[in-house]
C-alpha positions as CSV (number, residue, x, y, z in Angstrom):
1,M,24.4,18.4,-24.4
2,S,22.3,19.3,-21.4
3,R,18.6,19.7,-21.5
4,N,16.1,21.8,-19.6
5,Y,14.2,19.7,-17.1
6,F,11.0,21.1,-15.5
7,I,10.0,19.1,-12.5
8,T,6.7,19.8,-10.8
9,G,6.9,18.7,-7.2
10,G,10.6,18.9,-7.5
11,A,11.1,19.5,-3.8
12,G,9.2,16.3,-2.9
13,F,10.4,12.9,-2.1
14,I,10.8,11.5,-5.7
15,G,11.4,15.0,-7.1
16,S,14.3,15.9,-4.9
17,N,16.0,12.6,-5.6
18,F,15.5,13.1,-9.3
19,V,16.7,16.7,-9.2
20,H,19.8,15.6,-7.4
21,R,20.5,13.0,-10.0
22,L,20.0,15.5,-12.9
23,L,22.2,18.1,-11.3
24,E,25.0,15.6,-10.7
25,R,25.2,14.9,-14.4
26,G,25.0,18.6,-15.5
27,E,21.4,19.0,-16.6
28,K,19.5,22.3,-16.3
29,V,16.7,22.0,-13.8
30,T,13.7,24.1,-12.9
31,I,11.8,23.0,-9.7
32,Y,8.1,24.0,-9.7
33,D,6.7,23.4,-6.2
34,N,4.4,25.2,-3.8
35,L,6.5,23.8,-0.8
36,S,3.3,22.8,1.1
37,R,4.6,19.4,2.0
38,A,6.4,19.3,5.4
39,G,9.5,17.7,3.8
40,A,9.8,20.1,0.9
41,P,11.7,22.9,2.6
42,R,14.1,20.3,4.1
43,N,14.7,18.7,0.7
44,L,15.1,22.1,-0.9
45,K,17.7,23.0,1.7
46,W,19.6,19.8,1.1
47,L,19.7,20.4,-2.7
48,Q,21.0,23.9,-2.2
49,Q,23.6,22.8,0.3
50,T,24.7,19.9,-1.9
51,H,24.8,21.7,-5.3
52,G,24.9,25.4,-4.4
53,P,22.0,28.0,-4.1
54,N,22.2,28.8,-7.8
55,A,22.4,25.3,-9.2
56,F,18.8,25.2,-10.2
57,N,15.9,27.5,-10.9
58,L,13.1,27.5,-8.3
59,V,9.6,28.6,-9.0
60,V,7.3,28.6,-5.9
61,G,4.0,27.9,-7.6
62,D,0.9,25.7,-7.5
63,V,-0.2,23.5,-10.3
64,R,-3.7,25.1,-10.0
65,D,-2.0,28.3,-11.4
66,A,-2.3,27.7,-15.2
67,G,-0.8,31.0,-16.1
68,L,2.3,30.7,-14.0
69,L,2.8,27.1,-15.2
70,A,2.7,28.1,-18.9
71,V,5.3,30.9,-18.4
72,S,7.6,28.8,-16.2
73,A,7.6,25.7,-18.5
74,R,8.0,27.4,-21.9
75,E,11.7,26.6,-22.2
76,A,11.4,23.0,-21.0
77,D,12.7,20.1,-23.1
78,V,11.5,17.5,-20.5
79,I,8.6,17.9,-18.1
80,V,8.3,15.4,-15.3
81,H,4.9,15.9,-13.5
82,L,5.2,14.7,-9.9
83,A,3.2,17.3,-8.0
84,G,0.0,16.2,-6.5
85,Q,-2.3,15.5,-3.6
86,V,-1.0,12.1,-2.5
87,A,-3.2,10.5,0.1
88,V,-6.4,8.5,-0.4
89,T,-7.6,9.5,3.1
90,T,-7.2,13.2,2.4
91,S,-9.1,12.9,-0.9
92,V,-12.0,11.3,0.9
93,V,-12.1,14.2,3.4
94,N,-11.7,17.0,0.8
95,P,-12.5,15.6,-2.7
96,R,-12.8,19.0,-4.3
97,E,-9.3,20.0,-3.4
98,D,-8.0,16.6,-4.5
99,F,-9.7,17.1,-7.9
100,E,-8.4,20.6,-8.4
101,I,-4.8,19.5,-7.6
102,N,-4.6,16.2,-9.3
103,A,-7.1,16.3,-12.2
104,L,-7.2,20.1,-13.0
105,G,-3.5,20.5,-12.0
106,T,-2.4,17.8,-14.4
107,F,-4.5,19.3,-17.2
108,N,-2.8,22.7,-16.5
109,V,0.7,21.1,-16.8
110,L,-0.4,19.4,-20.0
111,E,-1.6,22.7,-21.4
112,A,1.7,24.3,-20.5
113,A,3.5,21.5,-22.4
114,R,1.2,21.8,-25.4
115,L,1.8,25.6,-25.5
116,N,5.6,25.0,-25.3
117,Q,7.0,25.3,-28.8
118,R,9.7,22.6,-28.0
119,N,7.1,19.8,-27.8
120,P,8.7,18.6,-24.6
121,V,8.9,15.0,-23.4
122,F,6.3,14.5,-20.7
123,L,6.4,11.9,-17.9
124,Y,3.4,11.5,-15.6
125,A,3.7,9.8,-12.3
126,S,0.4,7.9,-12.1
127,T,-0.6,5.3,-9.5
128,N,-1.7,1.7,-9.1
129,K,-4.9,3.1,-7.6
130,V,-6.2,3.5,-11.2
131,Y,-6.9,-0.2,-11.1
132,G,-9.2,0.2,-8.1
133,G,-10.0,-2.7,-5.8
134,M,-9.6,-5.3,-8.6
135,D,-12.7,-7.0,-7.2
136,D,-12.8,-9.2,-10.3
137,V,-9.4,-10.8,-9.3
138,A,-9.6,-13.6,-6.8
139,V,-7.2,-13.5,-3.8
140,I,-6.5,-16.2,-1.3
141,E,-5.4,-15.9,2.3
142,R,-2.1,-17.3,3.6
143,P,-0.9,-17.3,7.2
144,T,1.0,-14.0,6.8
145,R,-0.4,-12.5,3.5
146,W,-3.0,-12.3,0.9
147,K,-2.0,-13.3,-2.6
148,Y,-3.5,-13.3,-6.1
149,E,-4.9,-16.7,-7.0
150,S,-4.0,-16.7,-10.6
151,L,-1.7,-13.7,-11.4
152,P,1.8,-15.0,-10.6
153,F,3.5,-11.9,-12.1
154,G,1.0,-9.4,-10.8
155,A,-1.4,-7.0,-12.5
156,S,-0.4,-5.9,-16.0
157,E,-1.2,-2.7,-17.9
158,A,-4.1,-4.6,-19.4
159,Q,-5.9,-4.8,-16.1
160,P,-9.2,-2.9,-16.5
161,L,-9.2,0.6,-15.0
162,D,-11.6,1.0,-12.1
163,F,-11.0,4.3,-10.3
164,H,-11.8,3.9,-6.7
165,S,-11.7,6.7,-4.1
166,P,-11.6,10.4,-5.1
167,Y,-7.8,10.1,-5.3
168,G,-8.1,7.2,-7.7
169,C,-10.5,9.2,-9.8
170,S,-8.4,12.4,-9.9
171,K,-5.1,10.6,-10.6
172,G,-6.9,8.4,-13.2
173,T,-8.3,11.5,-14.9
174,G,-4.7,12.8,-15.3
175,D,-3.5,9.4,-16.4
176,Q,-6.0,9.3,-19.3
177,Y,-5.5,13.0,-20.2
178,V,-1.8,12.4,-20.6
179,R,-2.5,9.4,-22.9
180,D,-4.8,11.4,-25.0
181,Y,-2.5,14.4,-25.4
182,F,-0.2,12.1,-27.3
183,R,-3.1,10.9,-29.5
184,I,-4.6,14.3,-30.2
185,Y,-1.7,16.7,-30.0
186,G,1.4,14.4,-30.5
187,L,2.8,15.3,-27.1
188,P,5.6,12.7,-26.5
189,S,4.2,11.5,-23.2
190,V,4.5,8.4,-21.0
191,V,2.3,7.3,-18.2
192,L,4.1,5.5,-15.3
193,R,1.7,3.7,-12.9
194,Q,3.8,3.6,-9.8
195,S,3.5,1.2,-6.9
196,C,4.8,1.7,-3.4
197,I,7.9,3.8,-3.9
198,Y,10.2,4.3,-0.9
199,G,13.7,5.5,-0.1
200,P,15.8,8.3,1.4
201,R,14.3,11.8,1.6
202,Q,10.8,10.4,2.1
203,F,9.2,12.1,5.1
204,G,6.4,9.6,5.3
205,V,3.3,10.1,7.4
206,E,0.6,7.7,8.5
207,D,-1.7,8.4,5.5
208,Q,1.0,8.3,2.8
209,G,4.4,6.7,2.4
210,W,3.8,3.8,4.8
211,V,7.3,2.2,4.5
212,A,9.0,5.4,5.4
213,W,6.4,6.1,8.1
214,F,6.9,2.7,9.8
215,V,10.7,3.2,9.8
216,I,10.5,6.8,11.1
217,A,8.0,5.7,13.8
218,A,10.1,2.8,14.9
219,I,13.3,4.9,15.2
220,T,11.7,7.9,16.9
221,G,9.3,5.9,19.2
222,R,6.1,7.2,17.7
223,P,2.9,5.2,17.9
224,L,2.1,2.8,15.0
225,S,-1.4,1.9,13.8
226,I,-2.3,-0.9,11.4
227,Y,-5.5,-0.7,9.4
228,G,-7.0,-3.9,8.2
229,D,-5.5,-7.3,9.1
230,G,-1.8,-6.4,8.3
231,K,-1.7,-9.1,5.6
232,Q,-2.2,-6.6,2.7
233,V,0.6,-7.2,0.2
234,R,2.5,-4.6,-1.8
235,D,5.4,-4.7,-4.1
236,L,8.1,-2.2,-3.0
237,L,10.2,-0.2,-5.4
238,H,13.2,1.8,-4.3
239,V,13.2,5.4,-5.6
240,Y,16.6,4.9,-7.2
241,D,15.2,2.0,-9.3
242,L,12.2,4.2,-10.2
243,L,14.5,7.0,-11.4
244,D,16.4,4.5,-13.6
245,A,13.0,3.9,-15.3
246,Y,12.5,7.6,-15.8
247,D,15.8,8.0,-17.5
248,L,15.2,5.0,-19.8
249,A,11.7,6.3,-20.7
250,I,13.2,9.7,-21.6
251,A,16.1,8.3,-23.5
252,N,13.8,6.0,-25.5
253,I,10.9,8.4,-26.0
254,E,10.6,8.0,-29.7
255,R,9.9,4.3,-29.1
256,V,7.7,4.5,-26.0
257,K,5.7,7.7,-26.4
258,G,2.0,7.2,-25.9
259,Q,2.6,4.1,-23.8
260,V,1.8,3.1,-20.2
261,F,4.1,1.2,-17.9
262,N,3.6,-0.3,-14.5
263,L,6.5,0.5,-12.3
264,G,6.7,-1.5,-9.0
265,G,8.9,-4.0,-7.3
266,G,7.2,-6.8,-9.1
267,A,6.6,-10.3,-7.9
268,S,10.1,-10.7,-6.5
269,N,9.8,-7.7,-4.1
270,T,6.6,-8.2,-2.3
271,I,5.9,-8.0,1.4
272,S,2.8,-7.8,3.6
273,I,2.5,-4.5,5.3
274,W,2.8,-5.7,8.9
275,N,2.8,-9.5,9.3
276,E,6.0,-9.8,7.2
277,F,7.3,-6.2,7.4
278,A,7.3,-6.2,11.2
279,P,10.0,-8.9,11.7
280,L,12.2,-7.1,9.2
281,L,11.8,-3.7,11.0
282,E,12.0,-5.1,14.5
283,N,15.3,-6.8,13.6
284,L,16.7,-3.5,12.5
285,V,15.4,-1.5,15.5
286,G,16.3,-4.2,18.0
287,H,13.0,-4.6,19.9
288,A,9.4,-5.4,19.4
289,L,7.1,-2.7,18.1
290,P,3.7,-2.2,19.8
291,I,0.8,-1.3,17.5
292,T,-2.8,-0.4,17.6
293,R,-5.3,-1.8,15.1
294,G,-8.1,-0.1,13.1
295,D,-10.7,-0.9,10.5
296,W,-9.9,-1.2,6.8
297,R,-9.6,2.2,5.0
298,P,-11.5,3.2,1.9
299,G,-9.8,2.0,-1.3
300,D,-7.3,-0.3,0.4
301,Q,-6.4,-3.3,-1.7
302,K,-5.8,-6.6,-0.1
303,V,-3.1,-7.2,-2.7
304,F,-1.4,-5.0,-5.3
305,V,1.6,-6.4,-7.2
306,A,2.6,-4.7,-10.5
307,D,3.4,-6.9,-13.4
308,I,6.6,-5.2,-14.6
309,R,7.4,-7.4,-17.5
310,K,6.5,-4.8,-20.1
311,A,9.0,-2.3,-18.6
312,A,11.6,-5.1,-18.6
313,E,11.0,-6.0,-22.2
314,V,10.5,-2.6,-23.7
315,L,12.9,-0.4,-21.6
316,G,15.4,-3.1,-20.4
317,W,14.6,-2.1,-16.9
318,R,14.5,-4.2,-13.7
319,P,14.7,-3.2,-10.0
320,K,18.1,-3.7,-8.4
321,F,17.2,-3.2,-4.8
322,S,15.7,-6.1,-2.9
323,V,13.2,-5.3,-0.1
324,E,15.7,-6.1,2.6
325,T,18.5,-4.0,1.0
326,G,16.3,-1.1,0.3
327,V,14.6,-1.0,3.7
328,K,18.0,-1.3,5.5
329,Q,19.3,1.7,3.4
330,L,16.2,3.7,4.3
331,F,16.6,2.7,8.0
332,D,20.2,3.9,8.0
333,W,19.3,7.2,6.3
334,V,16.5,8.0,8.8
335,S,18.9,7.0,11.7
336,A,21.6,9.3,10.4
337,N,19.1,12.2,9.9
338,R,17.0,11.7,13.0
339,A,17.2,15.4,13.7
340,L,15.0,16.0,10.6
341,F,12.2,14.1,12.2
């Protein structure tokens, strides 16, 4: 029996991939998106061409519009909240807008869920930025990377919250509101603290989506800038693996509601953002890539690796894509769709 899915940000990178998956298996989907991101119209066109113009319901709306949200989500069985302001740098330049979209916007989506008589499942795409700079965790420098001195599996969900940057504050506010709506109102919600998601249909830019941006820049010959020393380490998670976790959280909602999960590539899928990523990318593109260097940016962590053992134990979830396999797939997708860039 199909369910009604309501996806905020459904024309975005993660959203369009999830909508595609849902439509392929016969679910009913409403996309709620203001189409402000450059890639959104392209993703929407792809979904319409792939599944037909009437395969899903589209509401062109903003999460700051509480009234439209409440009306649009009243038939939803599952709400997946992906819409948001996504760049730390943008939040520093315009913190009010960042707050209104991420903090107030998430509150508005939660209220739409609370007013929905179906008591819908609610997934919230949070971020590793809620852990801040993790200044209490010692890191050590290696020739090509930084690494945690004493966290072999990465940072767990027990890592203290330390919102850093307006973006970290706004996303963290939403994160905590979602948790509390389960405690206070019984909303069956799950917070997913996501780390460095990448994959096809990601129209990355310099300020956000760095894996896709580096691949796009390498293929199209655009200039590349590295901020900091290039040894910053991230755990990469392919979007298809992320969506497997979404499906598992929804399927097991009675067991996992009210909980928080870190979702990243984990300790086995780490790479430094330039010193180790560059050789991989240069091998794919077939030549050296010139770069310019800049200072560290606000809120940039020397290391973030998510400890994903809780998701493995509770959800039975593990990433399937290695960094090499996933980046090659993204490289091939960008190459095949170069006209979109």
